[in-house]
Structures are given as structure tokens and as C-alpha cells.
N, C-alpha and C positions, 0 to 999 in steps of 0.2 A: 684737330689732331685725333680725336676719337674715331672719326670716320676712316682716316688713313690707317690707323692701327687695326681697326676692324677688317678693312680690306686686305691687309697683309696677313693677319691671323687666319682669315677664312679663305684665302686663295681665290679672291674674286677675279684677278687677272692672271690667267695661265702664262702670260708672257713676262710677268714681273720677275725681278731678280729673286725675290723672297719666296716665290711660289713653291719651288722644290727644296727650300731651305727651312721649312717649318718643322717643329716650332722654333721660334726665335725669341730673343730677349731684347727688349728696347733698352739701349744703353745711353742714348742721348736724344734730347729734343730741344727745340727752340721755338718760341712763339713769335709770330709776326702779325702785324695789323693789316698787312697787304698781301694777298694771295700771290701776286706777281713776285714780290720779294721772297716769299717762302719757296716758291718753285725755283727761282734763280739760285737761292742758297743750296737747296737740295741738289740741283744739277752741279753746282760748284764742288760740293763735298764729294759727290760721286766720282769726280775726276782726281781727287787727292790720293796721295800715297797713304799707306796704312799708318805711318808714323804721325802724320798730321791729323788723321781721324782719331787716333788714340789720344793725342794731345787735347782735342776738344772734349772727348769723352771724359778725360780726367780733369777737365776744367783748366788746363794749362794753355790758355789762349796766348799767353806771352811767348810761348815757344814757336808759334806759327811763322814769324819772320825768319828765325834761324833755320827752321826746317825747310822753308822755301828756298833759302840760300843754299842749303846743302843739296837740294835737288838740282839747282842750277849748276853748281860746281860738279856734281856727280855726272850730269849730262854732258859736261864739257862746253856749255854754252856761255860761260862767263869766265 
């Protein structure tokens, strides 16, 4: 995690989302034993709507199923 934070803070990759949005504030982190799981989770979260991201930032994991259902109803796919 320290390496990733350093990369974002110092603008190591000009193509990264955070490059032009510095300085930024870390509001959420999660630890993984497996790098593959960590990358998959990061990619999953990147695709979420703001409401779901705010729920995990606030520790409201229990709201995720309801927020997912709202997205399905809003899209008209269910």
C-alpha cells in the first residue's frame, strides 16, 4: 500500500487518474494477501457509482446490495 500511495502522491504515471488531481486525500483502503485479488477489487470499485463508493468509505458495507438494486432499477434492466 505504501508503494501505491507514493506513486499516486508523486505522479509517477502521467496516465493515471490521480495524476492531475493531486494533492488528494486517502479515504479508504483495504488489505489483501493476494495481489491478484487486490487488483480485481480496485478495478471493481472503479466501475461503481459514487453512492457505492461513499458507502464503503463510511464503512456501510451492508448498504451495497440495496445500492446495487437501485442501480438495476434505475437502468431499467430489472
